[in-house]
C-alpha positions, -999 to 999 in steps of 0.1 A, spaced: -476 308 343 -485 336 366 -457 356 380 -430 329 375 -418 348 344 -398 370 368 -375 344 383 -372 326 349 -361 358 332 -338 367 360 -320 334 358 -316 334 320 -305 370 320 -276 362 343 -266 330 327 -266 334 289 -255 361 265 -287 360 244 -315 385 242 -343 372 264 -377 379 249 -405 380 275 -437 366 260 -467 390 263 -493 383 290 -520 358 279 -549 376 262 -579 367 241 -555 369 211 -532 342 226 -563 320 232 -574 325 196 -540 315 182 -537 284 204 -573 273 196 -567 277 158 -536 256 156 -542 229 183 -559 195 179 -595 198 191 -595 175 221 -561 184 235 -560 198 270 -564 236 275 -528 243 288 -515 230 254 -535 256 236 -524 285 260 -487 276 257 -488 270 220 -504 305 216 -477 320 238 -450 303 218 -463 316 185 -466 351 200 -429 349 212 -418 338 177 -436 368 162 -416 390 185 -384 375 171 -375 345 193 -357 317 176 -352 294 206 -380 283 229 -373 268 263 -401 250 281 -408 227 310 -429 196 303 -449 179 330 -458 148 349 -488 139 327 -492 137 289 -482 174 288 -446 160 292 -448 148 256 -465 178 241 -434 196 232 -429 172 203 -463 180 189 -459 217 195 -425 216 177 -442 199 147 -470 225 146 -446 254 148 -424 239 120 -455 232 98 -464 269 102 -430 278 87 -412 291 118 -375 283 120 -368 278 156 -354 253 182 -377 240 210 -358 228 241 -378 208 267 -362 206 301 -385 183 320 -400 150 309 -420 127 332 -413 151 361 -375 148 358 -349 173 345 -333 162 313 -307 176 289 -291 197 316 -255 189 307 -261 195 270 -279 228 279 -249 241 299 -226 232 270 -249 247 244 -252 281 261 -216 281 275 -227 283 311 -200 280 338 -211 255 365 -203 277 395 -221 307 380 -250 285 370 -252 271 406 -251 306 422 -278 321 401 -300 289 402 -297 291 440 -309 328 440 -337 319 416 -350 290 438 -349 313 468 -368 340 449 -395 315 439 -398 303 475 -401 339 487 -428 347 461 -448 316 470 -446 325 508 -459 360 500 -487 347 478 -498 323 506 -498 352 531 -519 373 507 -544 345 500 -550 340 538 -550 377 548 -562 399 519 -599 393 530 -592 413 561 -578 444 543 -593 477 553 -586 490 518 -592 464 491 -562 458 468 -535 472 492 -516 439 495 -517 433 457 -501 467 452 -473 458 476 -468 425 458 -464 443 425 -437 465 440 -420 435 454 -420 417 420 -404 447 404 -378 449 431 -371 411 428 -365 414 390 -338 440 398 -321 419 425 -283 423 426 -274 392 446 -284 367 473 -282 391 503 -300 419 483 -329 394 477 -331 385 514 -332 422 524 -360 429 498 -381 399 509 -381 409 546 -387 446 537 -419 437 518 -429 411 543 -429 437 570 -448 461 547 -475 435 541 -479 429 579 -485 466 585 -514 468 561 -545 480 581 -569 451 587 -605 448 600 -615 420 623 -644 401 608 -657 366 602 -648 353 567 -655 323 546 -627 297 543 -623 283 508 -599 256 495 -587 257 459 -575 224 443 -571 212 407 -548 209 377 -516 229 383 -515 251 352 -552 261 355 -546 269 392 -514 290 387 -522 309 355 -548 336 364 -560 340 328 -567 302 326 -589 303 357 -604 337 349 -588 353 380 -609 332 404 -586 340 434 -591 377 430 -629 372 428 -629 351 460 -608 377 478 -632 405 467 -661 384 481 -642 383 514 -629 347 514 -598 333 530 -582 312 503 -560 282 507 -541 269 476 -515 241 479 -501 241 444 -472 264 435 -437 259 421 -422 254 456 -446 225 462 -441 210 427 -403 211 428 -395 204 464 -425 189 483 -446 170 459 -425 138 456 -422 134 494 -459 142 499 -471 117 473 -453 89 491 -469 100 523 -504 101 507 -500 65 493 -491 53 528 -517 71 548 -547 72 525 -570 46 509 -554 51 474 -527 25 466 -516 37 432 -504 69 415 -530 84 392 -509 108 372 -503 146 374 -521 162 404 -549 137 409 -536 120 440 -525 153 456 -560 168 450 -578 138 467 -555 142 497 -559 180 498 -597 175 498 -594 153 529 -571 180 545 -595 208 538 -625 188 551 -606 179 583 -595 216 589 -630 231 589 -630 248 555 -665 260 545 -662 250 509 -639 236 482 -634 247 446 -619 222 421 -605 237 389 -593 217 359 -588 223 322 -610 205 297 -599 170 287 -575 167 317 -576 129 321 -561 126 356 -585 151 371 -615 135 354 -604 102 371 -600 119 405 -633 139 405 -656 110 416 -632 102 445 -629 139 455 -667 142 454 -671 111 476 -645 124 502 -663 158 503 -697 141 508 -684 119 536 -673 150 555 -704 169 544 -683 198 529 -698 215 498 -676 213 466 -680 229 432 -662 217 400 -651 241 372 -639 227 339 -621 256 320 -617 258 283 -610 287 259 -647 293 253 -657 294 290 -677 325 299 -662 347 325 -697 359 334 -708 323 338 -678 316 362 -687 347 383 -724 337 385 -716 302 396 -690 315 422 -715 340 436 -742 313 438 -718 289 456 -708 317 480 -744 325 488 -752 288 494 -722 286 518 -733 318 536 -769 304 541 -755 271 553 -732 288 578 -760 309 592 -783 279 595 
């Protein structure tokens, strides 16, 4: 899921005496494998992750650790385990999150002989690393449109991720973060008027670039200032508190599952903060988002803010996505001039 392989690998590398196999980046081959062995009407993240699991097993993995989710994906590990076993792979599948809560943590510490203090120390560093990565990503989304030389910030981010993966300890991580933060702020910029676009939708499709066909990069190339709320920092440390606030302050009384409630509130936020347009991204067959779409559309219409909906599956055409994006951008530009 995006760049989060780096903190995940860092944590496991320091906690357990096992070989850590990094799954290859998602490619068309991953998609083909996932599509081949998945039920037809299951949501797209299931297919991507199943394909990734099988590729990891082909590289020699015999234990798979995954995080479930707050929607039906929280139960998918059982189905994925069954599919993997039916294909003849001998492996153990450990799911750490179910219904949005950590499970089996005690048994996991015991299984891998992890000392509590050591576990706490490296977990603390990993959490800090994730927060720093998310802060840098937010900065790039909001400022990359002003770059004098396109791609400068992305190059610095790649250097930062490499440096983070080699972090020696807590203070070393802090030092590296501030070094790259200063470096990003020194990137030459041009003063120009830009389009402000808000990105909302289902968490996996938003955070995995291959699943959304690198939509953020395309928007930045067009010269858009991008706002995205969903990242791991939000999901782990802010979502629960935010959802309670949304239920109190908005016209929705009940939870709708997964990211549906968040996205309705984020639509309202973007409309009230003068964003030029909103892009909603979801995977095919994502039930909570299908439920939320009519409400999101209604909110956007009330504020007279244009919104476009993308439903991504493994057969979505990248050219089609780009064409629709360009048409949406042109419409926003004409609207702004008028």
